[in-house]
C-alpha positions in Angstrom: 12.8 -25.9 -1.3 13.6 -25.9 1.9 12.3 -28.5 4.4 9.1 -28.2 7.4 12.6 -29.0 9.5 14.7 -25.8 8.4 11.3 -23.3 8.7 10.3 -24.4 11.6 13.9 -23.4 13.1 13.9 -20.1 11.1 10.9 -19.6 12.8 12.4 -19.8 16.2 14.4 -17.7 15.5 12.4 -15.1 14.3 10.7 -15.3 17.6 13.4 -15.3 19.6 14.5 -12.1 18.3 11.4 -11.0 18.7 11.8 -11.6 22.8 7.9 -12.3 23.3 7.9 -8.0 23.6 5.2 -5.5 22.5 5.0 -2.7 20.1 5.0 -0.9 23.6 8.3 -2.2 24.3 9.9 -1.7 21.0 9.3 1.6 21.3 10.2 2.0 24.7 13.5 0.9 23.8 13.9 3.5 20.6 13.2 5.7 23.0 15.9 5.0 25.6 18.6 4.3 23.0 17.8 6.9 20.5 15.5 9.4 21.9 17.3 12.7 20.4 16.8 12.0 17.0 14.2 12.5 14.2 11.3 10.4 14.1 8.0 12.6 12.7 7.5 15.4 10.6 4.8 17.1 8.9 3.6 20.7 7.2 0.6 21.8 7.0 1.2 23.5 3.7 3.1 23.4 0.6 6.8 23.8 0.4 6.1 24.8 3.9 8.6 24.1 7.1 8.3 20.6 8.5 7.6 20.4 11.9 9.5 17.5 13.8 9.2 15.3 16.4 11.9 13.4 18.2 11.9 9.5 19.6 11.9 10.7 23.1 9.0 13.3 21.8 6.9 10.9 20.5 6.8 8.2 23.2 5.9 10.6 25.1 3.0 12.3 23.4 1.6 9.2 23.3 1.6 8.2 26.8 0.4 11.7 27.1 -2.2 10.7 24.7 -3.3 7.5 26.4 -3.6 9.3 29.3 -5.9 11.3 28.1 -8.3 8.0 26.3 -8.2 6.6 29.6 -9.3 9.7 31.1 -12.3 9.6 28.3 -13.1 5.8 29.5 -11.2 3.2 27.9 -10.8 0.4 28.3 -8.7 -2.9 27.7 -9.5 -4.0 24.3 -11.8 -1.2 23.8 -11.4 0.2 19.6 -10.2 4.3 19.1 -11.6 4.5 15.5 -9.0 7.6 14.0 -10.5 8.9 10.2 -7.2 11.3 9.7 -4.8 12.2 6.8 -1.3 10.6 7.5 0.0 13.0 9.4 1.8 13.1 13.5 -1.5 13.1 14.9 -2.3 9.6 13.3 0.2 8.2 14.2 0.0 9.5 18.0 -3.7 8.9 18.5 -2.6 5.2 16.8 0.5 4.8 19.4 -1.8 6.7 22.5 -4.9 4.0 22.5 -2.4 0.8 22.2 -0.5 2.5 25.5 -4.0 2.6 26.9 -4.5 -0.9 26.3 -7.4 -0.2 23.7 -7.1 -1.3 19.8 -7.0 1.7 17.1 -9.2 1.5 14.1 -7.6 3.8 11.0 -10.9 4.6 8.9 -10.2 4.6 5.4 -10.9 8.8 4.8 -13.2 7.6 1.5 -15.9 6.3 3.5 -19.3 7.2 3.2 -21.2 7.7 6.3 -23.5 4.3 6.0 -20.1 3.2 5.1 -18.8 4.2 8.9 -21.7 3.9 10.6 -20.8 -0.2 10.0 -17.3 -0.1 11.0 -17.3 1.9 13.4 -20.5 0.4 15.3 -18.8 -3.3 13.8 -16.0 -2.6 16.1 -18.0 -0.2 18.5 -15.6 2.3 18.6 -15.3 4.2 22.2 -13.4 7.5 20.7 -13.5 8.4 17.3 -10.6 11.1 16.0 -11.3 12.9 13.4 -9.4 14.9 11.0 -11.7 18.6 10.9 -15.0 19.4 8.8 -15.3 17.0 5.9 -14.5 14.3 8.5 -17.5 15.3 10.8 -19.4 16.0 8.0 -19.8 12.0 7.1 -19.7 11.3 10.8 -22.8 13.4 12.0 -25.5 11.7 10.4 -24.4 7.9 11.8 -24.1 9.3 15.6 -27.1 7.7 16.0 -26.5 5.1 15.0 -23.2 4.6 17.2 -24.5 4.6 20.7 -21.4 3.4 21.6 -19.2 6.5 20.9 -18.5 8.5 23.7 -16.0 11.0 22.6 -15.0 12.4 19.4 -11.7 14.5 19.1 -11.3 17.3 15.5 -8.0 17.6 14.8 -8.6 21.1 13.5 -9.5 23.5 16.3 -10.9 25.4 14.7 -13.7 23.1 13.0 -14.9 21.5 16.4 -18.4 22.0 16.6 -20.4 23.0 20.6 -21.2 20.4 23.0 -20.4 18.0 25.3 -19.6 15.0 22.8 -16.3 17.2 20.9 -13.2 17.5 22.3 -10.5 19.6 20.7 -6.7 17.4 20.2 -5.5 19.9 22.8 -8.3 19.3 25.3 -7.0 15.5 24.7 -3.7 16.6 24.7 -4.5 18.6 28.7 -6.7 16.1 29.7 -3.9 13.2 29.2 -1.1 15.8 31.3 -4.0 16.0 33.6 -4.6 12.5 34.1 -0.7 11.8 34.5 0.0 14.4 37.3 -2.9 12.8 39.3 -2.1 8.7 38.6 1.3 9.0 37.5 1.8 5.0 36.9 -1.1 4.5 35.7 -0.3 4.4 31.7 2.6 2.0 32.8 0.6 -0.4 34.7 -2.0 -0.8 30.9 1.2 -1.4 29.2 2.3 -4.0 31.4 -0.9 -5.8 31.4 -0.4 -6.0 27.4 0.5 -9.1 26.0 2.2 -10.3 22.7 -1.3 -11.3 22.0 -3.1 -9.0 22.4 -4.2 -6.8 19.0 -2.0 -4.3 18.3 -4.9 -2.7 15.6 -7.8 -4.0 13.7 -7.6 -3.3 10.5 -10.7 -3.3 7.9 -10.4 -4.8 4.8 -10.9 -2.4 2.0 -13.8 -3.9 1.1 -14.3 -4.5 -2.9 -16.9 -6.7 -2.3 -19.5 -6.6 0.4 -19.1 -5.6 4.0 -15.6 -5.1 5.2 -14.3 -7.3 7.8 -12.1 -6.4 10.7 -8.6 -8.1 10.9 -7.6 -8.6 14.0 -3.4 -7.8 13.7 -1.4 -8.8 17.3 1.9 -7.8 18.7 3.5 -10.8 18.8 3.1 -10.7 14.2 3.5 -7.2 14.4 7.0 -8.4 15.8 7.3 -11.2 13.5 7.4 -9.5 10.3 9.0 -6.2 11.6 12.2 -8.6 12.8 11.8 -11.1 8.8 12.2 -7.8 7.5 14.9 -6.9 9.5 16.7 -10.4 8.3 16.1 -11.0 5.1 17.8 -7.1 4.3 14.9 -5.0 3.4 14.6 -2.7 6.5 17.0 0.0 6.4 18.5 1.6 9.3 17.9 5.3 9.8 15.4 5.0 6.6 14.3 8.6 5.7 10.7 7.5 4.8 7.6 9.5 3.0 4.5 8.2 4.3 1.8 8.7 1.9 -1.3 5.6 1.5 -3.6 4.8 3.9 -2.4 3.8 7.0 -5.8 2.1 7.0 -2.9 -0.2 4.7 -1.0 -2.8 6.1 1.9 -2.3 4.3 2.0 1.7 5.0 0.8 0.7 8.9 4.1 -1.6 9.3 6.5 0.6 7.3 5.2 4.1 9.1 4.5 2.8 12.5 6.3 -0.8 13.2 8.9 -0.6 11.1 10.1 3.0 11.4 10.1 2.6 15.7 12.9 -0.4 14.8 14.7 1.4 12.4 14.5 4.8 14.2 13.3 6.0 10.7 12.6 9.7 10.3 9.2 9.7 8.9 8.0 12.6 6.6 4.1 13.1 5.8 2.3 13.7 2.5 -1.3 14.4 3.2 -2.3 14.1 -0.3 -0.7 12.3 -2.1 -1.6 13.0 -5.8 -1.2 16.5 -5.5 2.1 16.2 -2.9 3.3 13.0 -3.6 6.2 14.5 -6.1 7.2 17.4 -5.2 7.8 15.5 -1.3 9.6 13.1 -2.7 11.8 15.4 -4.1 12.5 17.2 -0.8 12.8 14.0 1.5 14.8 12.1 -0.7 14.1 9.5 0.9 16.3 5.9 1.6 13.8 3.8 1.1 10.4 3.7 -1.0 7.3 2.3 -1.3 4.5 2.5 -4.1 1.9 -0.3 -5.5 1.8 -0.7 -8.9 0.0 2.6 -9.9 2.3 4.8 -8.4 4.9 3.3 -10.0 2.8 3.5 -13.2 2.3 7.2 -12.5 6.0 7.8 -11.6 7.1 6.1 -15.0 4.4 7.9 -17.1 5.8 11.1 -15.8 9.5 10.3 -16.7 8.5 8.5 -19.9 6.8 12.0 -20.9 10.0 13.9 -20.1 12.7 11.6 -21.4 10.0 11.7 -24.9 9.9 15.4 -25.5 13.2 15.5 -25.5 13.7 16.9 -29.1 18.1 16.2 -29.4 18.1 12.5 -30.9 21.2 12.3 -29.9 21.0 12.4 -26.6 17.6 10.5 -26.4 19.8 7.5 -28.3 21.8 8.1 -25.0 19.2 7.3 -23.1 17.9 4.6 -24.4 21.2 3.0 -24.6 22.1 3.9 -20.7 18.8 2.4 -20.2 19.1 -0.9 -21.8 22.9 -1.6 -20.0 20.4 -0.5 -16.5 18.0 -3.6 -17.5 20.9 -5.8 -18.4 22.2 -5.1 -15.1 19.6 -5.7 -12.8 18.5 -8.8 -14.5 22.5 -10.1 -14.1 22.2 -9.4 -10.5 19.1 -11.6 -10.6 19.4 -15.0 -8.3 21.3 -17.6 -10.4 22.5 -15.2 -12.4 26.1 -13.3 -12.4 27.1 -10.6 -13.6 30.8 -10.1 -16.7 33.1 -7.1 -15.1 32.6 -5.6 -18.4 28.7 -5.3 -18.0 29.5 -4.5 -14.2 31.9 -1.4 -15.7 29.4 -0.4 -18.5 26.5 0.1 -15.8 29.0 2.1 -13.7 29.1 4.6 -16.7 25.9 4.6 -17.7 24.7 5.7 -13.7 27.2 8.3 -13.4 26.6 9.9 -16.8 22.8 9.3 -17.4 20.8 6.8 -14.8 22.3 9.0 -11.8 20.3 11.8 -13.0 17.2 10.9 -14.3 16.5 9.1 -10.8 17.1 12.2 -9.2 15.1 13.8 -11.3 12.3 11.7 -9.6 13.8 12.4 -5.8 14.8 9.0 -5.9 18.5 8.7 -6.2 19.3 8.2 -2.5 17.3 5.3 -2.7 18.4 1.8 -0.9 15.2 -0.2 -0.9 12.4 0.4 -3.4 9.1 -2.1 -2.8 6.2 -2.7 -4.5 2.9 -4.9 -3.5 -1.2 -4.7 -2.8 -1.1 -6.7 -6.6 1.7 -7.9 -9.1 4.1 -5.0 -10.6 3.6 -5.2 -14.4 6.5 -6.1 -15.8 7.1 -3.8 -18.3 6.5 -1.4 -15.2 9.8 -3.0 -13.4 11.9 -3.3 -16.4 11.1 0.5 -17.0 12.6 1.5 -13.1 15.7 -1.8 -14.0 16.2 0.3 -17.1 16.7 3.8 -15.1 18.8 1.5 -12.4 16.5 0.7 -9.8 15.5 -2.8 -8.9 11.9 -2.5 -7.7 11.3 -5.8 -4.9 8.0 -6.6 -5.0 7.0 -8.5 -2.1 3.1 -10.2 -1.6 1.0 -10.4 1.7 -2.4 -9.1 2.7 -3.8 -7.2 5.9 -5.0 -10.8 7.0 -1.2 -12.2 7.3 0.5 -8.8 8.7 1.6 -7.7 4.9 4.5 -9.3 3.6 5.0 -13.5 3.7 7.2 -13.2 0.9 10.2 -11.2 -0.7 12.1 -10.2 -3.2 15.4 -8.9 -1.2 18.7 -7.1 -2.1 20.5 -10.3 -2.5 17.9 -12.4 -3.9 15.2 -11.9 -6.0 13.7 -12.8 -9.7 11.7 -9.5 -11.7 8.4 -10.9 -12.6 8.0 -12.7 -8.8 7.6 -11.7 -5.7 10.0 -13.6 -4.1 10.8 -16.2 -1.3 8.8 -17.4 1.9 9.9 -14.9 4.7 12.0 -17.1 7.6 9.6 -19.5 9.4 6.8 -19.1 6.8 5.2 -22.1 5.1 3.8 -21.4 2.0 2.0 -24.1 -0.8 -0.2 -24.1 -3.4 -3.9 -26.1 -3.1 -5.1 -28.6 -5.8 -6.6 -26.0 -7.8 -3.9 -23.7 -7.8 -4.6 -21.3 -4.5 -1.5 -20.2 -3.0 -1.4 -20.9 0.9 0.4 -19.7 4.1 1.0 -20.6 7.4 3.0 -18.9 10.2 2.5 -16.8 12.9 2.2 -13.7 10.8 -1.4 -15.4 10.3 -4.2 -12.9 11.8 -6.1 -14.8 14.6 -9.4 -14.0 12.5 -12.3 -11.6 11.3 -13.8 -9.3 14.5 -16.9 -11.8 15.2 -17.0 -13.3 12.0 -16.3 -16.8 12.9 -18.0 -18.6 9.6 -15.8 -16.3 7.6 -12.9 -17.0 10.1 -13.0 -20.4 9.5 -13.4 -19.7 5.1 -9.8 -18.1 5.8 -7.5 -20.5 8.0 -8.8 -24.2 7.2 -8.2 -26.6 10.2 -4.6 -27.6 9.6 -3.5 -23.7 9.9 -3.4 -22.7 6.2 -5.0 -19.3 5.0 -6.5 -19.5 2.0 -5.4 -16.1 -0.3 -7.7 -16.1 -2.5 -4.6 -15.6 -5.4 -4.0 -17.6 -7.7 -0.2 -18.7 -8.7 2.7 -20.9 -8.4 6.2 -21.8 -6.9 9.4 -22.4 -8.9 11.9 -24.7 -8.0 14.2 -21.9 -6.1 11.5 -21.7 -4.3 9.7 -17.9 -5.8 6.6 -17.7 -5.6 4.6 -16.0 -8.6 1.6 -14.2 -8.6 -1.1 -15.2 -11.3 -4.5 -13.6 -10.2 -7.1 -13.1 -7.7 -9.0 -16.5 -7.7 -12.6 -15.0 -8.0 -11.9 -12.7 -10.7 -10.0 -15.3 -13.6 -12.0 -14.8 -16.8 -13.6 -18.3 -17.6 -15.1 -17.6 -21.4 -17.9 -19.3 -23.1 -15.4 -21.8 -24.6 -14.4 -22.7 -21.3 -11.0 -21.0 -21.3 -9.1 -19.6 -18.2 -7.9 -15.8 -18.5 -6.5 -13.8 -16.2 -7.6 -10.2 -16.5 -4.4 -8.7 -14.6 -2.1 -10.1 -17.2 -4.1 -8.4 -19.9 -5.1 -5.2 -18.0 -0.9 -4.9 -17.3 0.0 -4.9 -20.8 -2.7 -2.7 -21.6 -1.7 -0.4 -19.2 1.4 -0.3 -20.0 0.8 2.6 -23.0 1.6 5.6 -21.0 -1.8 7.5 -22.4 -3.7 4.4 -21.0 -4.5 5.5 -17.0 -6.7 2.0 -16.4 -8.4 -1.0 -17.8 -10.4 -3.5 -17.2 -10.8 -6.5 -19.3 -14.1 -8.6 -19.6 -15.0 -11.7 -21.0 -17.0 -13.9 -17.8 -19.2 -16.4 -20.0 -18.9 -14.7 -22.8 -17.2 -15.6 -26.8 -14.8 -13.5 -26.8 -12.5 -10.8 -23.9 -13.6 -7.0 -24.6 -12.3 -4.0 -22.7 -13.1 -0.3 -20.8 -10.3 2.2 -20.4 -9.3 5.4 -19.8 -6.9 7.8 -20.3 -4.0 8.9 -17.1 -4.7 12.3 -16.7 -1.3 12.9 -16.0 0.3 12.1 -19.8 -3.2 12.8 -21.6 -2.5 16.5 -21.7 1.6 17.0 -22.3 1.0 13.6 -24.6 -2.0 16.1 -26.8 -0.3 19.0 -26.7 3.4 17.4 -28.7 1.0 16.0 -31.1 -1.2 18.9 -31.8 -4.2 17.9 -30.3 -6.1 20.6 -28.8 -9.1 19.6 -26.4 -10.2 21.3 -23.3 -10.7 18.6 -21.0 -10.1 14.9 -20.7 -13.3 13.6 -22.1 -12.8 16.2 -25.3 -9.1 14.5 -25.0 -11.3 10.7 -25.3 -13.1 11.6 -28.2 -10.3 12.8 -30.9 -9.1 10.5 -33.5 -5.7 10.9 -32.8 -5.7 9.8 -29.4 -8.0 7.0 -30.2 -6.3 5.9 -32.7 -3.5 5.9 -30.8 -5.3 4.1 -28.0 -6.1 1.8 -30.6 -2.5 0.9 -31.5 -1.7 -0.1 -27.8 -4.7 -2.2 -27.7 -3.0 -3.9 -30.9 0.4 -3.9 -29.5 -1.2 -5.8 -26.3 -2.9 -8.0 -28.8 0.0 -9.1 -30.3 2.0 -10.0 -26.8 -1.4 -13.0 -25.6 -2.6 -15.7 -26.7 -5.8 -15.6 -29.4 -7.8 -16.5 -26.0 -6.5 -12.9 -24.4 -7.3 -10.6 -26.8 -8.9 -7.8 -26.7 -11.5 -7.5 -29.3 -13.5 -4.6 -29.1 -12.4 -1.8 -26.5 -14.2 1.5 -25.2 -12.4 4.8 -24.3 -14.2 6.4 -21.1 -14.3 10.4 -21.0 -13.7 9.7 -17.3 -10.9 9.0 -15.0 -11.2 6.5 -12.1 -10.7 7.1 -8.8 -11.1 5.8 -4.8 -13.7 9.1 -4.9 -16.0 7.6 -8.2 -15.4 4.5 -6.5 -13.9 2.6 -9.6 -10.8 1.9 -7.6 -10.2 1.2 -3.8 -7.9 3.5 -1.7 -5.0 1.7 -3.0 -5.6 2.5 -6.3 -6.8 -1.3 -7.4 -9.5 -2.2 -9.4 -13.3 -2.6 -8.2 -14.2 -4.9 -10.6 -17.9 -5.2 -9.3 -18.3 -1.7 -9.8 -16.8 -1.4 -13.0 -19.4 -3.9 -14.4 -22.3 -2.5 -12.7 -21.4 1.1 -13.7 -20.5 0.5 -17.4 -22.6 -2.4 -17.9 -24.5 -1.1 -20.9 -20.9 0.3 -22.2 -19.8 -3.5 -22.0 -22.8 -4.3 -23.6 -22.8 -2.5 -26.0 -18.8 -3.9 -26.7 -21.1 -7.5 -27.4 -23.2 -6.1 -29.9 -21.1 -5.7 -33.1 
């Protein structure tokens, strides 16, 4: 591993690249040098024409909106709440708030009214920018709890209520234009007063337990992350990008906004990932793509269903042979491995005849960098895409570390790990197995929560991630599970639920899995079907059902799920094996609250919601 002096030398190099600048400076440079290039494209109808703004226009509108916010009374350091889908207006509102000296706070679109009241009250939001009727219906009931809130900007003009409290997006732009004409140097003065240590955004954790915490993210940590990503080779210049994960998520924010600015990217927005993502990826043909593991699993399930539906046995065999070659090739490209000339030739042929066309079906034939984060990528998923000739580079980080602080890279990756520490970042494993990190990416702390901040970052500056992991001899980090989520059976055995669940969801028919066994003599599992795969699987196997609930009760489906559990158990130690399981007649989503907005399991919610099901599994 790199010694401390080497790490500090790397850190100085990255800080030199960042040059004490702010995000405002970075946008000004991009607009000046590449102003005519496309920046953001949006459409509000399925398959509709893209409406595109350039980088020059992006900055002009950001300054105009900043002036509008100043007219509405936003002072330096005050917060502007944003509850919009991924869209051009979202980024402009964000950048406008920053250029006014304010701090944008993106709200997860799934928050209920009482959660909105908590977050908006906790950060004392002065202005809120919301989308339309759905958002207004959740903000209006709690307005009496938000004395700091002055105005609500409504993007959908038709949904703007009457009254002085409300303005339309066009009203905000008009206010900004008038203010600019009256005080032409005002926004420049606000920008000049911003320092690298000032917050560029405030992100609230998605709150799997208790109230969400506001994570302060500074300009200097963002610039450090941007430059480090560039140095390790994970940034694609002039990237074509699809933005679809919530911008309250640090990874999407980093890639869509900050890296987008630095790399002079062209970002295309997807407002509804569930219904639009596949189609938009096909239209855009991105040159880089980021997905949380659940998204990659969905893509895998769709391609697997198509491949399994191929009636020609010879074609199926040809695809299997090509994917075997693809997997061997990608594995040979890993750190410390070597690709033979014969394998390279074999892969080139497979790529030309089979693998390239399959990736083209996904719209990913031009992807140069494919990334995954938020949770460890299940090995079966990584192997599947490696078989298609697409290496998914797992990276690791959290809001509290401004995104990734370890990364696999095109030149140095190991499947099944989350890569090596970013340049200048220290990572070590504590005595109890927890992953700790120290460096310029760490947050200054949580808003108004000094005790929780002290728990997060110790007196020596080490940030405690809450994850259990390991570091190998080549400095590659592996994440086992969340420290607080490890199952300790009544026999005292420690079991990672994620390790068990990843094997269960390897079967495309299973959409979600939760393993349980804390304080119990053995493990049980609660499972759901994959709504995108199950109907097609049922049709191919002669199963007739009109709903997911009917499918979940069908003997043929249950038998297949039973085989999936048996297959997972065959790959697990005895203490990890699932003894009993139940297939639920529902799907878990962020809206039904079993998943976070970034599609991670809310274990405590599932434990509480299905306590009777879990208890019944132990009644055998």
